[in-house]
N, C-alpha and C positions, 0 to 999 in steps of 0.2 A: 588525224588520219582522214576524216571527212569534214568538209566545211561547206555548208550551204548558206549563202548570204543573199537576202532579199529574193529568195527563190519563188518563182511563180510558174505554175503549169496550168495551161488553159487550152481547151479545144473549142475554138470559136467563142461563143458567149458563155460556155461552161467552164467555170474556174474550179479546178480541183483543190488547189491551195495557192496562197499568195503571201508574200512577206515572210516566208519561212526562213528562219535563221537557226541553224543546227550545227554544232561542232561535236565531233565524236573522237575521243582520244584513243590511242593504242590500248588494247585490252578492255575497252568499254563494251558493254552489252546493252543494245538498244532494242526494245520491242516496239513494233509499229502496229497499232490497233485501229479498229474502226470498221464500220459496215462496208459492204461491197460497194464498189463504184466511187470510192472516195480518194483513189490515187495511191494506194499502198504499193501495189505492184509497179505502178508507174514511177514511183520514187526509186525503186531498185533499178528500173530501166534507165532512169536519168543517170544514176551513179555508174551503171555499166556502159554509158555512152551510147545507148540505143535510142534514146529519146532526148531531144533538146529542150532546155528550159524555155519558157516564153519570156522570162525576164530573170535577172539575177545571175549569180555565179555559183557553180558547183565544182569543188575541187576534191580530188582523192589523192592523198599522199603529196599534196602540194601541186599537183598537175590538174589541168582542166580535164573534165571527163570527155571521153571520146578521143583521147590522145594515145591510144594503144595500150592502156593500162592493163586490160584483161589479157591482151596478147602477151604482155611482158610478165604475166603471172602475178601481178600485184593484187588482183581481185579474184577470189574464188566464189562461185555461184552455185547454189543448190536450187533448181527450179521446182515448181509445184510438181508433186508426184503424179506420174502418168504410168499406167501399166505398160509393159513391153510384151509384144507378141511371143508366144511360147516357141515359135519356130525360129526366132532370131538366134543366130549362132554365136553372137558376141559373148565372150566370157567376162567375168568380173574384172580381171586384170586388163582386158582390152578397153572396157568402159573407163576405168581409172586412167589409162594411158591417154585417152582423149583429152583429159585435163591438162596434159603436158604438150601434146603435139596435135591437138584436134584440128588445127588449121593446116596441118601437113599430113592428114590422114592418108595412108596409102604409100607414103615415101618414108622408109625407115632411115634413121641416121646413118651416115656413111661410115663413121669411125666406130670401132669396137668399144672405145672408151665412152663414146656418147651412148651407145646401146646399154652399156653397163650402168652408167649413171641413171638412165631412164628406168631400167629394171629396179634399181635400188629405190628410186623415188616412188615407184608404184608399190613396192613392198612396204616401204615406210608409211605411205598413205593408208594402205589397208590395215597395217598394224595399229595405226592411230584410232581406227574405228572397230577394233577387235574383229577384223574381217579377213584375216589371212586365209582361212579355210574357204573363202568365197572366190579366191583368185581364179580357179579353173571351172567354176560353176557357170553355166549359161544363164545370162541375165533374165531370159524369159521364163526360167524355172525357179527363180528366187521368189521368196515371200515378199510382201510389201516392206516389212522391216529390214530384210536383208538388202533389198534393192536400194532402199533409202540410205542405208549405211554405206553402200558402194558409191552412191551419188555424192555423199559427203566426202568420201575418200577422193573421188574425182576432183572435187572442189579444192581439196587440200594438197593435191599432188604437186602443184607448182609452188608450194610454200607461200601462200598469199598473206599480205598484211591486212587485208579486209575480206571478211566473209559475209556474203549476202545470201539469205535463205528466205525463200518464198513458200510459206505454209509447209515447213518441213515435217510437220506431224500429221498431215492429212492422211487419213485412212489407216493410221497405225493403231495397233491395239495398245492397251495401257502399259504393258511391259516394254514394248518397243518405243512408246512415247517417252518413258522415263530414260531409256537407254540413249536415244537420239538426243534428247535435251542435254543429258550429261556429257555426251561426246562433243557437242557444239561448245559447251562451256569449257570442257577440258582443253580444247584447242586455244581458246582465248587466254586461259590461265597459263598454259605452258609456253605459248609463243607470242603473247601480248598482241594477238590478232584482234582487231576491232570487229565486232559482230553486230549486224543489223538483221533482225528476224521479223518478217511480216507474218502475223498469226491472228487467227480468230480465237485462239485459246491461250490465254496468258498463264493459266494456273501451273502447267508443267514447267514453265520457265521462271516461276516466282523466286526460287532460290538463287537465281543467277542474274536476273535483270537489274541493271543499274538505273536506267531511266526508260520512260514510256513516251512515245509520240503517238497521240491519239487524234485521228483525223475524222471529221464529220462535216459533210456538206460545205466544204471550202473553209472550214474553221479548224483550228487545231490547238492542242495543249501539249506542253512538254514538261515533264517532271518525274519525280520518283513514283513508284507504284502507290505509295501511301498518299502522295499529293494528288494524283490524278484519279485514282479509283475510289471516289467518294460520291455519294448521292448528290451533294450540292454541286460538285465540280462537273459531273457528267450531265446533270439536268441543265446547267447553264450552257454546256457545249452543245447538247442536242436541242436546246430550246424546247424542252418537253419535260414532263414529270418522269424521271428515270430513277429507279431504285437500285442501289448497289448493296448487295447483301454479302457479308463475309461469314462463311461457315467453315470452321476448322482450317483456317489459313487458305481457303479457296474463295475467289471472288465470283459473284454472279450478277450480271447486269440484267435487270428486269424492266420491261416497259419501254425499251427503245423503239422508235417509230418503225424500224424495219423488222422488229420482232426478234432480233438476234440476242442471244444470251452468251455469257461466258462462265 
């Protein structure tokens, strides 16, 4: 579903990553980890066709990125959580519909059959995230967890083969963290959708993640959680004394140069 070959992303003399080879199969769940500024979100932008590689090739579903894949509904995207002003009149169903016709917002389909298919796609997407009751709720009045569920429904509305999520658990409470993590996994399980999640917090995704891509200062490692999340591995990657502590199936990274933990 995703193929990166010899991928390099640089801005002037600053190299975020180089010689990155990554293949993601249908239904596979990849977590992208690492400190801020290492190119995690930029990787998603490359796959969305919003940012060109400095070198190498990026393919999604066999097509080069930037070839209209998102417009065709092949890619669903959940951006970082941002609150919406309480005065915004957009309802839940309106936000989800943007995932289908966002590039034609303001122009309804001409045929009644098209409108019916659109309504069904919106209903089905909300159902997938247990959000049918949010269809007529104004998005500015939703809780953080409710809004994030509707954003996931928006990403699923076009029935994508690849789901990209950028910090989907940001600002969520523990209950909604578990719910959103499970919803993302359910999509890949039921539809064989490939999932790539950028996150600073891997623990909620541990039951679902197949592999980890860990980025640090232009270097990277790819492997299973057990292969990557070790003291020896991350100390080598950070080139510093980093301790990985596992407590009751949760991982904590201590001593990373930027001070972040998981």
